[in-house]
VEXGU-506180 format. One line per field, with one value per residue (C-alpha): residue number from 1; residue in one letter; x, y, z. Coordinates in Angstrom, 2 decimals. Layout:
residues N
num <- NUM,... .
residuo <- A,... .
u <- X,... .
v <- Y,... .
w <- Z,... .
//
This chain:
residues 81
num <- 1,2,3,4,5,6,7,8,9,10,11,12,13,14,15,16,17,18,19,20,21,22,23,24,25,26,27,28,29,30,31,32,33,34,35,36,37,38,39,40,41,42,43,44,45,46,47,48,49,50,51,52,53,54,55,56,57,58,59,60,61,62,63,64,65,66,67,68,69,70,71,72,73,74,75,76,77,78,79,80,81 .
residuo <- X,X,X,X,X,X,X,X,X,X,X,X,X,X,X,X,X,X,X,X,X,X,X,X,X,X,X,X,X,X,X,X,X,X,X,X,X,X,X,X,X,X,X,X,X,X,X,X,X,X,X,X,X,X,X,X,X,X,X,X,X,X,X,X,X,X,X,X,X,X,X,X,X,X,X,X,X,X,X,X,X .
u <- 239.99,240.42,239.57,236.18,235.43,236.50,234.63,231.50,231.75,232.17,229.29,226.99,228.13,227.62,224.09,223.33,224.63,222.85,219.59,219.93,220.48,217.49,215.30,216.44,216.02,212.76,210.92,211.99,212.78,210.07,207.27,207.59,206.68,204.23,202.40,202.17,201.02,198.58,197.08,196.33,194.60,192.76,189.73,191.15,194.53,196.51,198.10,201.77,202.84,200.40,200.93,199.61,202.12,205.11,203.97,203.31,206.75,208.43,206.44,207.35,211.08,210.82,208.96,211.39,214.39,212.91,212.16,215.67,217.16,214.96,215.88,219.56,219.59,217.79,220.20,223.14,221.97,221.90,225.66,227.66,227.35 .
v <- 147.81,151.08,153.03,151.32,152.26,155.88,156.11,154.74,157.24,160.16,158.89,158.79,162.24,163.64,162.29,163.65,167.14,167.22,166.15,168.98,171.51,170.18,170.41,173.95,175.18,173.44,173.51,176.78,179.00,177.84,176.44,178.97,182.12,180.16,178.92,182.36,184.02,181.16,181.69,185.29,184.56,181.30,180.71,177.86,176.51,175.64,172.21,172.73,170.16,171.29,172.62,176.08,176.54,175.53,177.58,180.63,180.28,180.16,183.16,185.04,184.55,185.45,188.68,189.50,188.89,191.01,193.80,193.78,193.74,196.66,198.73,197.94,198.79,202.10,203.07,202.11,204.38,207.52,207.63,208.44,212.23 .
w <- 214.17,216.04,212.87,212.74,216.35,215.92,212.61,214.25,217.09,214.68,212.56,215.60,216.75,213.25,213.08,216.55,215.74,212.38,214.03,216.55,213.75,211.82,214.92,215.65,212.09,211.29,214.59,216.12,213.15,210.74,212.84,215.68,213.75,211.63,214.71,216.32,213.11,212.53,215.98,215.07,211.77,212.48,214.66,216.71,217.61,214.47,214.16,215.16,212.58,209.89,206.41,207.28,210.10,207.97,204.97,207.13,208.70,205.30,204.07,207.26,206.68,202.98,203.79,206.60,204.35,201.57,204.04,205.47,201.98,200.91,203.96,203.58,199.88,200.50,203.27,201.09,198.25,200.42,201.01,204.10,204.30 .
//
């Protein structure tokens, strides 16, 4: 009996925390940069939930990751002295 209650509470808390992480990752980290970049390159206001915003956000993070990796690998090749 008590196990069912505690299990239900943890299930609800787990869903709540996972929903928060999904909102943070998807809305802020993907759609945020995509929206701001989309505002620069489109004539009007881009749809915040549109395909262009999400795609631009993904491309932004891929390019940023590749750039950081390239810089890090070039610095690592030069040595310490």
